[in-house]
N, C-alpha and C positions, 0 to 999 in steps of 0.2 A: 504494497501499500505506500501510495507518496504523502507526503505533505495535501499537494489539493483535493486529491480523492478520502481523505479525512478529513479536511474540512468543507468537502460539498457535504458528507456525508452527517457532520455536526449539523450545517445549514439544515437540511434537510431537518433535522430530529427539533430545529425550533421551527417550523412551518416556513423558511424560507427561503427564495434562489437566491442565487449570482446575482443577477439583475438587483434584486431591491434588495440586496446585504452589503453594498457594495464595503461602508461604514467598517463593519467585521473583520473585509480581507489586512485589513491594515496592520489588527492583530493577531492576524491567524499564524505567521512564521513563530511569533512570541509565544505564543500558548501550542505550538506545540514542541520546543524545545524548553517549553515549562514543564508540559508531561513527560516529554525523556526525561529529566531532571529528577520528577515527581517518582516515579516508577524506578528509577536506576537500583535499588536493590531486588525488584519482580525481576527485570529483566536479564540481571547478572545470573540469578536464583535458572532461571530458560536456560539461561544461555549455557550454562554450566551443565544442565541437567541433558541437555543436545550435544553435549561435548564439545561446546567451544568454547573459548579463553575469550573471559567474561574483561569487561570494561574496567579500565583503571579510572577510568573519570565519566561521567552521562558524559554520552553522546549527542550531537549536535548535526542539522542538519542548516543547509545556508540559503537553501531556496525552498520554497511550497511544491518546486517537478520532484525533487529528490527524494530515492524513497524512503521513509523510516525505518531505522536498524533495530527495531523489536521482531518478536516475534510475532511474523500472520496476519495467527487468530488475534495474541491479542492487540494487535496494532487494529484492525475490523473491528474489533465485537466492545473492544473500551477506551481505544482514543476518539472516540469521533464524541461520545457522553461527555470524555474530561476535558473536550478543546470546547463541546455548546457550553457548557460550565465558567466555563472561565469568558467565552465572548461573551456573558448574558451578567456573570454574575453583579453588574454594578446599577443594570437596566431593567430587569425581573427575576424579584428572589424565585419567587416560585417557578421559574423555571430552572435554576442554576437547584434548588435544593433536587429534584427529580434529575437533574441531569446530573449531579457530584454525588447522591445516594445511587445511582447504574452505573455512576463508574465504578464507585468503590466498588460494589458488590460483585464486578464484573470482573474486575482489576484479581479480588483475591480468588476469586473461582479461576481463575488463567493463575497463578502464585503456586510454586510446589510444594515449599513447605508452610507449615500448619503455624500458626499464632494461640496459642491458650495464652488465659490471664492466668496473670497471679492470682497468687494464692498465700493465703497467710498463714502462716507456718509457728504453732505455736507445745 
């Protein structure tokens, strides 16, 4: 998936089109790179599980037409929700909350690590 494909999928989630949402395009590259940084741990866990070398630092893309350096399924199923949330965080709190919750839930399903709550020991 490229950054452009992720951006278009995010717009579809927001019921926008590329014609009606030109304002959001200026933030799309920054949003994708923020998601890459936020998902650094999960991305590296997936890379290690696939036998690939983990990244030393969060990857970045320089243009929206570049391929996202993450697992294809994670990119297609999670990133559009995360990008949509970032694009509307100042404009529509309801859409932001829905997209952010979907992103977090979908990301948790893709991460091979199991996170358990901390329990007090007496």
